[in-house]
C-alpha positions as a Markdown table, in Angstrom:
| # | Residue | x | y | z |
|---|---|---|---|---|
| 1 | Met | 42.8 | 49.6 | 37.2 |
| 2 | Asn | 41.7 | 52.4 | 39.4 |
| 3 | Thr | 39.3 | 50.8 | 41.9 |
| 4 | Thr | 37.3 | 53.9 | 42.9 |
| 5 | Ala | 33.9 | 54.2 | 44.4 |
| 6 | Asp | 32.5 | 54.8 | 40.8 |
| 7 | Asn | 33.4 | 51.3 | 39.7 |
| 8 | Pro | 30.3 | 49.1 | 40.2 |
| 9 | Val | 32.3 | 46.1 | 41.2 |
| 10 | Tyr | 33.4 | 48.0 | 44.3 |
| 11 | Trp | 30.1 | 49.5 | 45.2 |
| 12 | Thr | 28.7 | 48.3 | 48.5 |
| 13 | Ala | 26.0 | 45.7 | 48.2 |
| 14 | Arg | 23.5 | 48.3 | 49.6 |
| 15 | Arg | 24.5 | 50.8 | 46.8 |
| 16 | Met | 24.0 | 48.1 | 44.2 |
| 17 | Ile | 20.5 | 47.4 | 45.5 |
| 18 | Lys | 19.6 | 51.1 | 45.4 |
| 19 | Gln | 20.9 | 51.5 | 41.9 |
| 20 | Leu | 19.0 | 48.4 | 40.8 |
| 21 | Gln | 15.8 | 49.6 | 42.4 |
| 22 | Ala | 16.2 | 53.0 | 40.7 |
| 23 | Arg | 16.9 | 51.1 | 37.4 |
| 24 | Arg | 20.2 | 53.0 | 36.9 |
| 25 | Ile | 21.8 | 49.6 | 36.3 |
| 26 | Ser | 20.3 | 46.2 | 35.4 |
| 27 | Ala | 21.0 | 42.9 | 37.1 |
| 28 | Arg | 22.4 | 41.7 | 33.8 |
| 29 | Glu | 24.8 | 44.7 | 33.5 |
| 30 | Leu | 25.9 | 44.2 | 37.1 |
| 31 | Leu | 26.5 | 40.5 | 36.6 |
| 32 | Asp | 28.5 | 41.3 | 33.4 |
| 33 | Ala | 30.6 | 43.9 | 35.3 |
| 34 | His | 31.6 | 41.3 | 37.8 |
| 35 | Met | 32.3 | 38.7 | 35.2 |
| 36 | Ala | 34.6 | 41.1 | 33.4 |
| 37 | Gln | 36.5 | 41.6 | 36.7 |
| 38 | Gln | 36.7 | 37.9 | 37.2 |
| 39 | Glu | 38.1 | 37.4 | 33.6 |
| 40 | Arg | 40.6 | 40.2 | 34.1 |
| 41 | Leu | 41.9 | 38.7 | 37.4 |
| 42 | Ala | 41.4 | 35.0 | 36.9 |
| 43 | Ser | 45.1 | 34.1 | 36.2 |
| 44 | Lys | 46.4 | 36.6 | 38.8 |
| 45 | Ile | 44.2 | 35.7 | 41.8 |
| 46 | Asn | 42.5 | 32.4 | 40.9 |
| 47 | Ala | 39.6 | 32.9 | 43.3 |
| 48 | Val | 36.7 | 31.5 | 41.3 |
| 49 | Ile | 36.9 | 27.9 | 40.2 |
| 50 | Ala | 33.5 | 27.2 | 38.7 |
| 51 | Ala | 30.7 | 29.2 | 37.2 |
| 52 | Asp | 27.2 | 28.6 | 35.9 |
| 53 | Leu | 26.7 | 31.7 | 33.6 |
| 54 | Glu | 23.8 | 30.2 | 31.8 |
| 55 | Arg | 21.7 | 30.0 | 35.0 |
| 56 | Ala | 23.1 | 33.4 | 36.2 |
| 57 | His | 22.2 | 35.3 | 33.1 |
| 58 | Arg | 18.7 | 33.7 | 33.0 |
| 59 | Asp | 18.1 | 34.6 | 36.6 |
| 60 | Ala | 19.4 | 38.2 | 36.1 |
| 61 | Ile | 17.1 | 38.7 | 33.1 |
| 62 | Ala | 14.2 | 37.3 | 34.9 |
| 63 | Leu | 14.8 | 39.7 | 37.9 |
| 64 | Asp | 15.1 | 42.7 | 35.5 |
| 65 | Asp | 11.8 | 41.7 | 33.9 |
| 66 | Ala | 10.1 | 41.1 | 37.2 |
| 67 | Arg | 11.2 | 44.5 | 38.5 |
| 68 | Thr | 9.6 | 46.3 | 35.5 |
| 69 | Thr | 6.3 | 44.7 | 36.4 |
| 70 | Gly | 6.4 | 45.7 | 40.0 |
| 71 | Lys | 6.7 | 42.1 | 41.4 |
| 72 | Asp | 8.3 | 41.5 | 44.8 |
| 73 | Val | 11.9 | 40.5 | 43.8 |
| 74 | Gly | 13.6 | 40.2 | 47.2 |
| 75 | Val | 16.0 | 42.3 | 49.2 |
| 76 | Leu | 19.1 | 41.1 | 47.3 |
| 77 | Ala | 17.4 | 41.1 | 43.8 |
| 78 | Gly | 20.0 | 41.3 | 41.1 |
| 79 | Val | 23.1 | 41.3 | 43.4 |
| 80 | Pro | 25.6 | 38.8 | 41.9 |
| 81 | Ile | 27.4 | 36.6 | 44.4 |
| 82 | Thr | 29.7 | 33.6 | 44.7 |
| 83 | Val | 29.8 | 30.8 | 47.2 |
| 84 | Lys | 32.6 | 28.9 | 48.9 |
| 85 | Asp | 33.2 | 25.5 | 47.3 |
| 86 | Gly | 32.4 | 23.8 | 50.6 |
| 87 | Phe | 28.7 | 24.3 | 49.8 |
| 88 | Asp | 26.6 | 22.6 | 47.2 |
| 89 | Val | 25.2 | 24.9 | 44.5 |
| 90 | Glu | 22.7 | 23.6 | 41.9 |
| 91 | Arg | 24.8 | 22.2 | 39.0 |
| 92 | Met | 28.0 | 23.0 | 41.0 |
| 93 | Pro | 28.3 | 20.4 | 43.7 |
| 94 | Ala | 31.0 | 21.0 | 46.4 |
| 95 | Ser | 34.3 | 19.3 | 45.6 |
| 96 | Ala | 35.9 | 20.8 | 48.8 |
| 97 | Gly | 39.2 | 20.7 | 46.8 |
| 98 | Asn | 39.2 | 16.9 | 46.9 |
| 99 | Pro | 39.9 | 15.1 | 43.6 |
| 100 | Ala | 37.8 | 12.2 | 44.9 |
| 101 | Leu | 34.8 | 14.5 | 44.9 |
| 102 | Ala | 35.5 | 16.3 | 41.6 |
| 103 | Gly | 33.3 | 14.0 | 39.7 |
| 104 | Arg | 30.2 | 14.3 | 41.8 |
| 105 | Asp | 26.8 | 14.2 | 40.0 |
| 106 | Lys | 26.0 | 17.8 | 38.9 |
| 107 | Asn | 22.3 | 17.1 | 39.6 |
| 108 | Cys | 22.5 | 18.4 | 43.1 |
| 109 | Gly | 20.4 | 20.9 | 45.0 |
| 110 | Asp | 21.5 | 24.1 | 46.7 |
| 111 | Ala | 22.7 | 24.0 | 50.2 |
| 112 | Glu | 20.2 | 25.5 | 52.6 |
| 113 | Leu | 22.1 | 28.8 | 53.0 |
| 114 | Val | 22.4 | 29.1 | 49.2 |
| 115 | Gln | 18.6 | 28.6 | 48.9 |
| 116 | Arg | 18.1 | 31.5 | 51.4 |
| 117 | Ala | 20.3 | 33.8 | 49.3 |
| 118 | Arg | 18.5 | 32.9 | 46.1 |
| 119 | Arg | 15.0 | 33.4 | 47.7 |
| 120 | Ala | 16.2 | 36.9 | 48.5 |
| 121 | Gly | 17.0 | 37.5 | 44.8 |
| 122 | Ala | 20.8 | 37.0 | 44.8 |
| 123 | Val | 22.2 | 35.9 | 41.5 |
| 124 | Val | 24.5 | 33.0 | 42.4 |
| 125 | Trp | 27.0 | 32.6 | 39.6 |
| 126 | Gly | 30.2 | 31.0 | 40.8 |
| 127 | Lys | 32.1 | 29.0 | 43.3 |
| 128 | Thr | 35.3 | 30.1 | 45.1 |
| 129 | Asn | 38.5 | 28.0 | 45.8 |
| 130 | Val | 39.3 | 26.1 | 49.0 |
| 131 | Pro | 42.1 | 23.9 | 50.4 |
| 132 | Phe | 41.8 | 20.1 | 50.4 |
| 133 | Met | 38.7 | 19.3 | 52.5 |
| 134 | Leu | 38.8 | 22.8 | 53.9 |
| 135 | Gly | 41.7 | 21.8 | 56.0 |
| 136 | Asp | 44.4 | 24.5 | 55.8 |
| 137 | Trp | 45.1 | 28.2 | 56.3 |
| 138 | Gln | 46.2 | 28.5 | 52.7 |
| 139 | Thr | 44.0 | 27.9 | 49.7 |
| 140 | Tyr | 45.3 | 25.5 | 47.1 |
| 141 | Asn | 44.4 | 22.0 | 45.9 |
| 142 | Ala | 45.2 | 19.5 | 43.2 |
| 143 | Ile | 42.1 | 20.3 | 41.1 |
| 144 | Tyr | 42.1 | 24.1 | 40.9 |
| 145 | Gly | 45.5 | 25.2 | 42.0 |
| 146 | Thr | 46.5 | 28.1 | 44.2 |
| 147 | Thr | 44.6 | 31.2 | 45.2 |
| 148 | Asn | 46.7 | 34.4 | 45.7 |
| 149 | Asn | 46.3 | 37.3 | 48.1 |
| 150 | Pro | 45.1 | 40.4 | 46.1 |
| 151 | Tyr | 47.4 | 42.6 | 48.2 |
| 152 | Asp | 50.6 | 40.6 | 47.4 |
| 153 | Thr | 50.3 | 37.6 | 45.1 |
| 154 | Ser | 53.4 | 36.0 | 46.6 |
| 155 | Arg | 51.3 | 35.4 | 49.7 |
| 156 | Gly | 48.1 | 33.5 | 50.4 |
| 157 | Pro | 44.6 | 34.8 | 51.3 |
| 158 | Ala | 44.4 | 32.2 | 54.2 |
| 159 | Gly | 41.8 | 29.5 | 54.2 |
| 160 | Ser | 39.7 | 27.7 | 54.1 |
| 161 | Ser | 37.4 | 30.5 | 52.8 |
| 162 | Gly | 40.4 | 32.0 | 51.0 |
| 163 | Gly | 38.9 | 32.1 | 47.5 |
| 164 | Ala | 35.9 | 33.8 | 49.0 |
| 165 | Ala | 37.9 | 36.5 | 50.8 |
| 166 | Ala | 40.1 | 37.1 | 47.7 |
| 167 | Ala | 37.1 | 37.4 | 45.5 |
| 168 | Leu | 35.6 | 40.0 | 47.8 |
| 169 | Ala | 38.8 | 42.1 | 48.0 |
| 170 | Ser | 39.2 | 41.8 | 44.2 |
| 171 | Gly | 35.8 | 43.2 | 43.3 |
| 172 | Ile | 34.7 | 39.8 | 41.9 |
| 173 | Thr | 31.8 | 39.5 | 44.3 |
| 174 | Pro | 30.2 | 41.8 | 46.9 |
| 175 | Leu | 28.9 | 39.1 | 49.2 |
| 176 | Glu | 30.0 | 35.5 | 50.0 |
| 177 | Ile | 28.9 | 32.5 | 52.0 |
| 178 | Gly | 31.8 | 30.9 | 53.9 |
| 179 | Ser | 32.2 | 28.5 | 56.7 |
| 180 | Asp | 34.4 | 28.2 | 59.9 |
| 181 | Ile | 35.6 | 25.4 | 62.1 |
| 182 | Gly | 39.2 | 26.5 | 62.5 |
| 183 | Gly | 39.1 | 30.2 | 61.7 |
| 184 | Ser | 38.0 | 29.7 | 58.1 |
| 185 | Leu | 35.8 | 32.7 | 58.0 |
| 186 | Arg | 37.8 | 35.0 | 60.2 |
| 187 | Ile | 41.4 | 34.4 | 59.1 |
| 188 | Pro | 40.7 | 34.9 | 55.3 |
| 189 | Ala | 38.8 | 38.1 | 56.1 |
| 190 | Ser | 41.7 | 39.3 | 58.2 |
| 191 | Phe | 44.2 | 38.5 | 55.4 |
| 192 | Cys | 42.2 | 40.1 | 52.7 |
| 193 | Gly | 41.0 | 43.2 | 54.5 |
| 194 | Val | 37.3 | 42.3 | 54.5 |
| 195 | Cys | 34.6 | 41.3 | 57.0 |
| 196 | Ser | 33.0 | 38.1 | 58.2 |
| 197 | Leu | 30.7 | 36.8 | 60.8 |
| 198 | Lys | 31.1 | 33.4 | 62.6 |
| 199 | Pro | 27.6 | 33.1 | 64.1 |
| 200 | Thr | 26.6 | 31.3 | 67.2 |
| 201 | Trp | 26.8 | 27.6 | 66.5 |
| 202 | Gly | 23.5 | 26.0 | 65.3 |
| 203 | Val | 21.9 | 29.3 | 64.3 |
| 204 | Leu | 22.4 | 28.8 | 60.5 |
| 205 | Pro | 21.8 | 25.4 | 58.8 |
| 206 | Met | 24.8 | 23.5 | 57.4 |
| 207 | Arg | 22.9 | 21.0 | 55.2 |
| 208 | Gly | 24.7 | 20.9 | 51.9 |
| 209 | His | 28.1 | 21.6 | 53.3 |
| 210 | Val | 31.2 | 19.3 | 52.7 |
| 211 | Pro | 32.8 | 18.1 | 55.0 |
| 212 | Pro | 31.3 | 16.0 | 56.4 |
| 213 | Pro | 31.3 | 13.7 | 53.4 |
| 214 | Pro | 28.2 | 14.4 | 51.2 |
| 215 | Gln | 26.7 | 10.9 | 51.8 |
| 216 | Asp | 27.1 | 11.2 | 55.6 |
| 217 | Phe | 25.7 | 14.6 | 56.4 |
| 218 | Tyr | 25.0 | 15.6 | 60.0 |
| 219 | Glu | 25.4 | 18.9 | 61.8 |
| 220 | Trp | 29.0 | 18.9 | 63.0 |
| 221 | Asp | 29.9 | 20.3 | 66.4 |
| 222 | Leu | 32.0 | 23.6 | 66.1 |
| 223 | Gly | 31.4 | 24.2 | 62.4 |
| 224 | Val | 29.3 | 27.1 | 61.2 |
| 225 | Gly | 28.4 | 28.8 | 58.0 |
| 226 | Gly | 28.3 | 32.6 | 57.8 |
| 227 | Pro | 28.3 | 35.8 | 55.7 |
| 228 | Met | 31.3 | 37.6 | 54.3 |
| 229 | Ala | 31.3 | 41.2 | 52.8 |
| 230 | Arg | 33.6 | 44.1 | 52.3 |
| 231 | Asn | 32.0 | 46.2 | 55.1 |
| 232 | Val | 30.0 | 45.8 | 58.2 |
| 233 | Gly | 26.8 | 47.3 | 56.8 |
| 234 | Asp | 26.7 | 44.7 | 54.0 |
| 235 | Leu | 27.7 | 42.0 | 56.4 |
| 236 | Arg | 24.7 | 42.8 | 58.6 |
| 237 | Leu | 22.4 | 42.9 | 55.5 |
| 238 | Phe | 23.5 | 39.5 | 54.4 |
| 239 | Trp | 23.2 | 38.1 | 58.0 |
| 240 | Asn | 19.6 | 39.4 | 58.0 |
| 241 | Val | 18.9 | 37.5 | 54.8 |
| 242 | Leu | 20.6 | 34.2 | 55.9 |
| 243 | Ser | 19.2 | 34.3 | 59.5 |
| 244 | Gly | 15.8 | 35.7 | 58.8 |
| 245 | Glu | 16.4 | 38.1 | 61.7 |
| 246 | Ala | 16.0 | 41.8 | 61.0 |
| 247 | Ser | 18.4 | 44.1 | 62.7 |
| 248 | Thr | 19.3 | 47.8 | 62.4 |
| 249 | Arg | 22.2 | 49.7 | 63.8 |
| 250 | Lys | 22.0 | 51.0 | 67.4 |
| 251 | Ser | 24.3 | 53.1 | 69.5 |
| 252 | Met | 27.2 | 51.1 | 71.2 |
| 253 | Arg | 28.1 | 53.9 | 73.5 |
| 254 | Gly | 28.8 | 52.6 | 77.0 |
| 255 | Leu | 29.2 | 49.0 | 76.0 |
| 256 | Arg | 32.0 | 47.3 | 77.9 |
| 257 | Val | 34.8 | 45.9 | 75.7 |
| 258 | Ala | 37.6 | 43.8 | 77.1 |
| 259 | Val | 40.9 | 43.9 | 75.0 |
| 260 | Trp | 42.9 | 40.6 | 75.1 |
| 261 | Asp | 46.1 | 40.7 | 73.1 |
| 262 | Ser | 48.7 | 38.9 | 75.2 |
| 263 | Asp | 49.1 | 35.3 | 76.3 |
| 264 | Pro | 52.2 | 33.1 | 76.9 |
| 265 | Asn | 50.7 | 30.3 | 74.8 |
| 266 | Phe | 49.5 | 32.5 | 71.9 |
| 267 | Pro | 52.2 | 34.1 | 69.8 |
| 268 | Leu | 51.4 | 37.5 | 68.3 |
| 269 | Ala | 53.4 | 39.6 | 65.8 |
| 270 | Arg | 53.9 | 43.3 | 66.4 |
| 271 | Asp | 51.9 | 44.3 | 63.3 |
| 272 | Val | 48.9 | 42.4 | 64.5 |
| 273 | Arg | 49.1 | 43.8 | 68.1 |
| 274 | Glu | 49.2 | 47.3 | 66.6 |
| 275 | Gly | 46.0 | 46.5 | 64.6 |
| 276 | Val | 44.3 | 45.5 | 67.9 |
| 277 | Ala | 45.5 | 48.7 | 69.5 |
| 278 | Arg | 44.0 | 50.8 | 66.6 |
| 279 | Ala | 40.7 | 49.0 | 66.9 |
| 280 | Ala | 40.6 | 49.5 | 70.7 |
| 281 | Ala | 41.3 | 53.2 | 70.3 |
| 282 | Ala | 38.6 | 53.5 | 67.7 |
| 283 | Leu | 36.0 | 51.8 | 70.0 |
| 284 | Glu | 37.0 | 54.0 | 72.8 |
| 285 | Gln | 36.7 | 57.1 | 70.6 |
| 286 | Gln | 33.2 | 56.0 | 69.7 |
| 287 | Gly | 32.2 | 55.7 | 73.4 |
| 288 | Ala | 32.9 | 52.1 | 74.4 |
| 289 | Ala | 34.3 | 51.5 | 77.9 |
| 290 | Val | 37.6 | 49.7 | 76.9 |
| 291 | Thr | 39.6 | 47.6 | 79.5 |
| 292 | His | 42.7 | 45.6 | 78.8 |
| 293 | Ile | 42.6 | 42.2 | 80.4 |
| 294 | Gln | 44.6 | 39.0 | 80.9 |
| 295 | Ser | 43.5 | 35.8 | 79.4 |
| 296 | Pro | 39.9 | 35.1 | 80.4 |
| 297 | Leu | 40.5 | 31.3 | 80.5 |
| 298 | Asp | 43.4 | 28.9 | 81.0 |
| 299 | Thr | 44.6 | 28.9 | 77.4 |
| 300 | Arg | 46.4 | 25.6 | 77.6 |
| 301 | Thr | 43.3 | 23.8 | 78.7 |
| 302 | Leu | 41.4 | 25.7 | 76.0 |
| 303 | Leu | 43.8 | 24.5 | 73.3 |
| 304 | Ile | 43.9 | 20.9 | 74.4 |
| 305 | Thr | 40.2 | 20.7 | 74.7 |
| 306 | Tyr | 39.7 | 22.3 | 71.3 |
| 307 | Arg | 42.1 | 19.8 | 69.7 |
| 308 | Trp | 40.4 | 16.8 | 71.2 |
| 309 | Ile | 37.0 | 17.9 | 69.8 |
| 310 | Leu | 38.2 | 19.3 | 66.5 |
| 311 | Ala | 40.5 | 16.6 | 65.4 |
| 312 | Ser | 38.1 | 13.8 | 66.4 |
| 313 | Leu | 35.5 | 15.4 | 64.1 |
| 314 | Leu | 38.0 | 15.7 | 61.3 |
| 315 | Gly | 39.3 | 12.2 | 61.8 |
| 316 | Ser | 35.8 | 10.8 | 61.5 |
| 317 | Gly | 35.8 | 11.8 | 57.8 |
| 318 | Phe | 39.1 | 10.3 | 57.0 |
| 319 | Pro | 39.2 | 7.3 | 54.5 |
| 320 | Glu | 39.2 | 4.0 | 56.3 |
| 321 | Glu | 42.7 | 3.1 | 55.3 |
| 322 | Met | 44.0 | 6.4 | 56.7 |
| 323 | Arg | 42.2 | 5.8 | 60.0 |
| 324 | Gln | 43.7 | 2.3 | 60.2 |
| 325 | Ala | 47.2 | 3.6 | 59.6 |
| 326 | Ile | 46.8 | 6.2 | 62.3 |
| 327 | Glu | 45.3 | 3.7 | 64.7 |
| 328 | Ala | 48.2 | 1.3 | 64.1 |
| 329 | Asn | 50.6 | 3.8 | 65.8 |
| 330 | Arg | 48.2 | 5.0 | 68.5 |
| 331 | Glu | 50.1 | 3.5 | 71.4 |
| 332 | Met | 53.4 | 4.9 | 70.1 |
| 333 | Asp | 51.7 | 8.3 | 69.8 |
| 334 | Arg | 50.2 | 8.0 | 73.3 |
| 335 | Arg | 53.7 | 7.4 | 74.8 |
| 336 | Ala | 55.2 | 10.3 | 72.8 |
| 337 | Val | 52.4 | 12.7 | 74.0 |
| 338 | Gly | 52.5 | 11.5 | 77.6 |
| 339 | Thr | 50.5 | 13.3 | 80.3 |
| 340 | Asp | 51.5 | 16.8 | 79.2 |
| 341 | Pro | 50.4 | 17.2 | 75.6 |
| 342 | Asp | 51.9 | 19.7 | 73.2 |
| 343 | Pro | 48.7 | 21.0 | 71.5 |
| 344 | Trp | 50.6 | 21.8 | 68.3 |
| 345 | Ser | 52.3 | 18.4 | 67.8 |
| 346 | Ala | 51.5 | 15.9 | 65.0 |
| 347 | Ala | 51.5 | 13.0 | 67.5 |
| 348 | Phe | 48.8 | 14.7 | 69.6 |
| 349 | Asn | 46.8 | 15.5 | 66.5 |
| 350 | Arg | 46.9 | 11.8 | 65.5 |
| 351 | Leu | 45.8 | 10.8 | 69.0 |
| 352 | Cys | 42.9 | 13.1 | 68.8 |
| 353 | Cys | 41.9 | 12.0 | 65.3 |
| 354 | Thr | 41.4 | 8.5 | 66.8 |
| 355 | Ala | 39.9 | 9.6 | 70.1 |
| 356 | Arg | 37.9 | 7.2 | 72.2 |
| 357 | Phe | 34.5 | 8.3 | 73.5 |
| 358 | His | 35.7 | 8.7 | 77.1 |
| 359 | Glu | 38.4 | 11.1 | 75.8 |
| 360 | Val | 36.0 | 13.2 | 73.9 |
| 361 | Ala | 33.5 | 13.1 | 76.8 |
| 362 | Lys | 36.2 | 14.5 | 79.1 |
| 363 | Ala | 36.8 | 17.3 | 76.5 |
| 364 | Tyr | 33.0 | 18.1 | 76.5 |
| 365 | Ala | 33.1 | 18.3 | 80.3 |
| 366 | Asp | 36.1 | 20.6 | 80.2 |
| 367 | Arg | 34.3 | 22.8 | 77.6 |
| 368 | Gln | 31.2 | 23.0 | 79.9 |
| 369 | Arg | 33.4 | 24.3 | 82.7 |
| 370 | Met | 34.8 | 27.0 | 80.3 |
| 371 | Asp | 31.3 | 27.8 | 79.1 |
| 372 | Asp | 30.3 | 28.4 | 82.8 |
| 373 | Arg | 33.4 | 30.5 | 83.4 |
| 374 | Met | 32.7 | 32.7 | 80.3 |
| 375 | Ala | 29.0 | 33.2 | 81.3 |
| 376 | Gly | 30.3 | 34.9 | 84.4 |
| 377 | Phe | 32.8 | 36.9 | 82.3 |
| 378 | Phe | 30.1 | 38.2 | 80.0 |
| 379 | Glu | 28.2 | 39.6 | 83.0 |
| 380 | Gln | 31.1 | 42.0 | 83.3 |
| 381 | Tyr | 31.9 | 42.7 | 79.7 |
| 382 | Asp | 29.8 | 42.9 | 76.5 |
| 383 | Ala | 32.5 | 41.8 | 74.1 |
| 384 | Ile | 36.1 | 40.9 | 73.7 |
| 385 | Leu | 38.4 | 42.5 | 71.2 |
| 386 | Met | 41.3 | 40.3 | 70.2 |
| 387 | Pro | 43.5 | 39.3 | 67.3 |
| 388 | Val | 42.4 | 36.8 | 64.6 |
| 389 | Ser | 45.8 | 35.5 | 63.5 |
| 390 | Pro | 49.2 | 35.5 | 65.1 |
| 391 | Val | 50.7 | 37.0 | 61.9 |
| 392 | Ala | 49.9 | 39.1 | 58.9 |
| 393 | Pro | 49.5 | 37.4 | 55.5 |
| 394 | Phe | 52.5 | 35.1 | 54.9 |
| 395 | Pro | 54.2 | 33.7 | 51.8 |
| 396 | His | 52.9 | 30.6 | 50.1 |
| 397 | Asp | 54.2 | 27.5 | 51.8 |
| 398 | His | 52.9 | 24.1 | 50.4 |
| 399 | Ser | 55.7 | 22.1 | 52.0 |
| 400 | Glu | 55.1 | 18.8 | 53.7 |
| 401 | Pro | 54.8 | 17.4 | 56.3 |
| 402 | Phe | 52.1 | 19.8 | 57.3 |
| 403 | Phe | 53.0 | 19.8 | 61.0 |
| 404 | Ala | 56.6 | 20.8 | 60.1 |
| 405 | Arg | 55.6 | 24.1 | 58.6 |
| 406 | Gln | 56.5 | 27.2 | 60.6 |
| 407 | Leu | 55.4 | 30.9 | 60.8 |
| 408 | Glu | 57.7 | 33.8 | 61.6 |
| 409 | Val | 56.6 | 36.0 | 64.4 |
| 410 | Asp | 58.9 | 39.1 | 64.6 |
| 411 | Gly | 61.8 | 37.0 | 63.5 |
| 412 | Lys | 61.1 | 34.0 | 65.6 |
| 413 | Pro | 59.8 | 30.7 | 64.3 |
| 414 | Val | 56.6 | 29.3 | 65.7 |
| 415 | Ser | 54.5 | 26.3 | 64.8 |
| 416 | Tyr | 52.1 | 26.7 | 61.8 |
| 417 | Met | 49.4 | 25.2 | 64.1 |
| 418 | Thr | 49.4 | 28.4 | 66.2 |
| 419 | Met | 47.0 | 29.7 | 63.5 |
| 420 | Leu | 44.4 | 28.0 | 65.7 |
| 421 | Ala | 45.4 | 30.0 | 68.8 |
| 422 | Trp | 43.4 | 33.2 | 68.7 |
| 423 | Ile | 40.3 | 31.7 | 67.0 |
| 424 | Ala | 40.0 | 28.9 | 69.5 |
| 425 | Leu | 37.9 | 30.7 | 72.1 |
| 426 | Ala | 35.0 | 31.5 | 69.9 |
| 427 | Thr | 35.1 | 28.2 | 68.0 |
| 428 | Leu | 35.4 | 25.9 | 71.0 |
| 429 | Leu | 32.7 | 27.7 | 73.0 |
| 430 | Arg | 30.5 | 28.2 | 69.9 |
| 431 | Leu | 30.4 | 32.0 | 70.4 |
| 432 | Pro | 29.7 | 34.6 | 67.7 |
| 433 | Ala | 32.6 | 36.5 | 66.4 |
| 434 | Val | 32.9 | 39.3 | 63.8 |
| 435 | Ala | 36.2 | 39.9 | 61.9 |
| 436 | Phe | 36.9 | 43.3 | 60.4 |
| 437 | Pro | 39.9 | 45.3 | 59.0 |
| 438 | Ala | 42.0 | 47.4 | 61.3 |
| 439 | Gly | 44.2 | 49.0 | 58.8 |
| 440 | Leu | 47.3 | 47.9 | 56.9 |
| 441 | Ser | 50.8 | 46.9 | 58.1 |
| 442 | Ala | 53.9 | 48.9 | 57.2 |
| 443 | Ala | 54.3 | 46.5 | 54.2 |
| 444 | Gly | 50.8 | 47.3 | 53.0 |
| 445 | Leu | 49.2 | 44.0 | 54.1 |
| 446 | Pro | 45.7 | 43.9 | 55.7 |
| 447 | Ile | 45.5 | 43.4 | 59.5 |
| 448 | Gly | 42.2 | 42.1 | 60.8 |
| 449 | Val | 40.8 | 41.9 | 64.4 |
| 450 | Gln | 37.8 | 40.1 | 65.9 |
| 451 | Leu | 35.1 | 40.9 | 68.4 |
| 452 | Val | 33.6 | 38.0 | 70.4 |
| 453 | Ala | 30.4 | 38.1 | 72.3 |
| 454 | Pro | 28.0 | 35.8 | 74.3 |
| 455 | Pro | 25.8 | 33.4 | 72.4 |
| 456 | His | 23.2 | 35.1 | 70.1 |
| 457 | Ala | 24.7 | 38.6 | 70.4 |
| 458 | Glu | 25.5 | 39.0 | 66.7 |
| 459 | Val | 23.7 | 42.3 | 66.5 |
| 460 | Arg | 25.8 | 43.7 | 69.3 |
| 461 | Leu | 28.9 | 42.7 | 67.3 |
| 462 | Phe | 27.7 | 44.5 | 64.2 |
| 463 | Asp | 27.0 | 47.7 | 66.2 |
| 464 | Leu | 30.5 | 47.6 | 67.7 |
| 465 | Ala | 32.3 | 46.7 | 64.5 |
| 466 | Ala | 30.4 | 49.4 | 62.5 |
| 467 | Ala | 31.5 | 52.0 | 65.1 |
| 468 | Ala | 35.1 | 51.0 | 64.8 |
| 469 | Glu | 34.9 | 50.9 | 61.1 |
| 470 | Glu | 33.9 | 54.5 | 60.9 |
| 471 | Val | 37.1 | 55.5 | 62.7 |
| 472 | Leu | 39.4 | 53.0 | 61.1 |
| 473 | Gly | 38.3 | 53.6 | 57.5 |
| 474 | Gly | 37.2 | 50.1 | 56.6 |
| 475 | Phe | 38.1 | 48.3 | 53.4 |
| 476 | Val | 41.0 | 49.5 | 51.3 |
| 477 | Pro | 41.0 | 48.1 | 47.8 |
| 478 | Pro | 44.2 | 46.2 | 46.8 |
| 479 | Pro | 46.5 | 47.6 | 44.1 |
| 480 | Leu | 45.2 | 45.4 | 41.2 |
């Protein structure tokens, strides 16, 4: 299929809105176009795992009727969207890829972010695939199977918002709601050539998200929900809807951008480094003051602190029998880890999953020191440009044990857990980060980069990313 700009499923969300407002296309027709794209690609990509077409068609017809009478129908009125299966959607409760949650009562309400999208007129019609309990950088589970990367189906779209990113790249949806605690918005965006925003922690509500377990909701540290789109303009539009904060593009000329693309603790493939270089050149061409820097923090301390907080959160949601099994070997793991932890090791992960309060409290104190250090850093720079992932999209690997998996970085094996490396700064310190495409590798695979800014500087990130996108060319449809 020729995915040209004339195909409605690859229009920008803003173009869809203009066409709907001008009544050149109806909400029902736009929904049907996306449903046809989903049906065509379902077996090839497997991005969408649930749909409520009865509700979606009813909503689309109601919006078309309301528009003819001049009623206020909302900024997204008639735009069909999907939602990551970590969020509850009315009649489609989140399973989070967990067979134990597959039978949840369908009489559930919308997660708060889904409510906000609906109030703006979005037609929510489907759910997108995730890994088991959103805990992997590949998207597969025992309920719904494996999601493939639209650019090369032998590879994954990353995770945990992998179904979301694959659906965006495939023209199945123009907007998505994802979430991120370990790179789950940014890495899938990078692997599928689309955009995402990991907002400042606490800005957007997470009620209705799984994990934590649906019966034990509370606002997790580190975890955020955020918008995904194929381009920065649509990403800003959806952010405005979800946050309730209006923003328009401003000049980014003169903004100070630090480029960080090298660290002895963080592996990085040549393809990805070249993508960062392209993005840096684009920002400089657009008038940013670009400076290459060394690591802004001690990255070993960063990783160890992140692991203590992240794994203790994840471990709190484990079944009791799993926690007891890990606890039974805690002293053995403690001896194996010693006083010089390997942040990528399974033993250290298990130790963190059963962390005592004093261990987590020390990690919080270490994080505060890093927060203070970065506050001074951001007096000198307005944003950091850096990689998202150490590698480009990699082949499917569902092997066990999980911690034995490896990635290949320019021919050298590295731990699978290094997928946490470049996303750790923004996640641990709860900073906003925008991911956007920086071209394709020589093999035709998407390469993404991220910009990280101080807390609550999301608008600045949109301005910078939009400027870079103009030079880089933005989203390139996959050969589907």
